[in-house]
C-alpha positions as CSV (number, residue, x, y, z in Angstrom):
1,M,3.1,79.7,-40.4
2,S,1.2,77.2,-38.3
3,T,-1.4,78.7,-36.0
4,S,-0.1,76.4,-33.2
5,I,3.1,78.5,-33.2
6,S,2.9,81.2,-30.5
7,P,3.0,84.8,-31.5
8,A,6.3,85.2,-29.6
9,F,7.9,82.5,-31.7
10,Q,6.4,83.8,-34.9
11,A,8.0,87.2,-34.1
12,F,11.3,85.4,-33.2
13,F,11.3,83.7,-36.6
14,K,10.2,86.7,-38.6
15,E,12.2,89.5,-36.9
16,T,15.4,87.7,-36.0
17,P,15.9,84.9,-38.5
18,A,19.7,84.4,-37.8
19,H,18.9,83.8,-34.1
20,A,16.0,81.5,-35.0
21,Q,18.3,79.5,-37.3
22,A,20.9,79.2,-34.6
23,W,18.2,78.1,-32.1
24,G,16.9,75.6,-34.6
25,G,20.4,74.2,-35.0
26,A,20.9,73.7,-31.3
27,I,17.5,72.0,-31.0
28,A,18.3,69.7,-33.9
29,G,21.6,68.8,-32.3
30,L,20.1,68.1,-28.9
31,G,17.5,65.9,-30.6
32,A,20.1,63.9,-32.5
33,A,22.0,63.4,-29.2
34,S,19.0,62.0,-27.4
35,A,18.8,58.3,-26.7
36,M,15.0,58.6,-26.5
37,D,12.6,57.9,-29.5
38,E,10.7,60.8,-31.0
39,K,7.4,60.0,-29.2
40,T,9.0,59.7,-25.7
41,T,11.0,62.9,-26.3
42,A,7.8,64.8,-27.3
43,L,5.9,63.5,-24.3
44,A,8.8,64.3,-21.9
45,Y,9.0,67.8,-23.4
46,L,5.3,68.4,-22.8
47,A,5.8,67.4,-19.1
48,V,8.6,69.9,-18.7
49,M,6.6,72.6,-20.5
50,A,3.6,72.1,-18.2
51,A,5.8,72.1,-15.1
52,M,7.4,75.3,-16.2
53,R,4.1,76.9,-17.1
54,L,5.1,77.4,-20.7
55,E,1.5,77.1,-22.0
56,S,2.1,79.1,-25.2
57,G,4.1,76.3,-26.7
58,I,1.8,73.4,-25.6
59,A,-0.3,73.3,-28.8
60,F,2.7,73.2,-31.1
61,H,4.4,70.4,-29.1
62,V,1.1,68.4,-28.7
63,A,0.8,68.3,-32.5
64,A,4.4,67.0,-32.7
65,A,3.7,64.4,-30.1
66,R,0.6,63.3,-32.0
67,R,2.6,63.1,-35.3
68,A,5.1,60.9,-33.4
69,G,2.3,58.5,-32.5
70,A,1.2,59.7,-29.0
71,S,-2.4,59.0,-28.0
72,R,-4.7,61.6,-26.4
73,E,-4.4,59.7,-23.1
74,E,-0.6,59.7,-23.3
75,V,-0.6,63.5,-23.9
76,A,-2.8,64.0,-20.9
77,S,-0.6,61.7,-18.8
78,A,2.5,63.6,-19.9
79,I,1.0,66.9,-18.9
80,L,0.1,65.5,-15.5
81,V,3.2,63.5,-14.8
82,G,4.7,66.5,-13.0
83,L,1.7,66.9,-10.6
84,P,3.5,65.4,-7.5
85,A,6.7,67.5,-8.0
86,A,5.5,70.7,-9.6
87,G,2.0,70.9,-8.0
88,N,-1.3,71.7,-9.5
89,C,0.1,74.4,-11.8
90,V,0.4,71.7,-14.5
91,I,-3.4,71.4,-14.6
92,A,-3.5,74.7,-16.5
93,S,-1.9,73.1,-19.5
94,L,-4.4,70.2,-19.6
95,P,-7.3,71.9,-21.5
96,I,-4.8,73.5,-23.9
97,A,-3.2,70.2,-24.6
98,L,-6.4,68.3,-25.1
99,D,-7.9,71.0,-27.3
100,A,-4.7,71.0,-29.4
101,Y,-4.8,67.2,-29.7
102,D,-8.4,67.2,-30.8
103,E,-7.7,70.1,-33.3
104,A,-4.7,68.2,-34.8
105,A,-6.8,65.0,-35.0
106,A,-9.5,66.9,-37.0
107,E,-7.0,68.1,-39.6
């Protein structure tokens, strides 16, 4: 399993596979219903994660954004887009996101 997947989600997939499969189906359905392209969706998701302080999932979703064509600068901007509304809590996600981007670029 990818090292960018948090320990919590690794346990979720391993210990409760039926729940994980149901979750995956819901995620796939929501993705299919979206009018946004894959890169925009990935960047928007990063913005929400940073605003909600969900740092454990940032690395996984940064890799997805990069695969969808997002630049390092776009990832940084997505993390910080919530700064006016959510406050400086989003800054905590910035080093995680940039390190994950650089790691994905090196692979």
